[in-house]
C-alpha positions, 0 to 999 in steps of 0.5 A: 890514292885518297886512302882512309881507315876507319874503325868497324865495331861488330865484326867477329869472324872472317864472314863478318869482314866479307859482308863489311867488304862487300858493304863498303864495296857497294858505295858509290865512290869506293875504289879499293876495300881493305878489311882488317878483322884482327884490327878491326879496321877497313881501308877504304880508298875512293872519294865516298863520303863517310856518312854513305858508308857509314850508313851501308855498314849500318845496313850490314849490321856493324858500325863504323868510326870516323877514323881508326 
């Protein structure tokens, strides 16, 4: 399985984490997402391009760095 972990900024609560997870799951090519609020990361499985994921996270009101 192709999983990568990314830094997510702007999350302050469990609702934020769920919002980021929903945004990432909506990107074509993403097959799994685990968001860790305490660490400020999202681990994403699948082959979606980083740019598409970062754009969707930005639309949700957060920022995504290329690697955690």
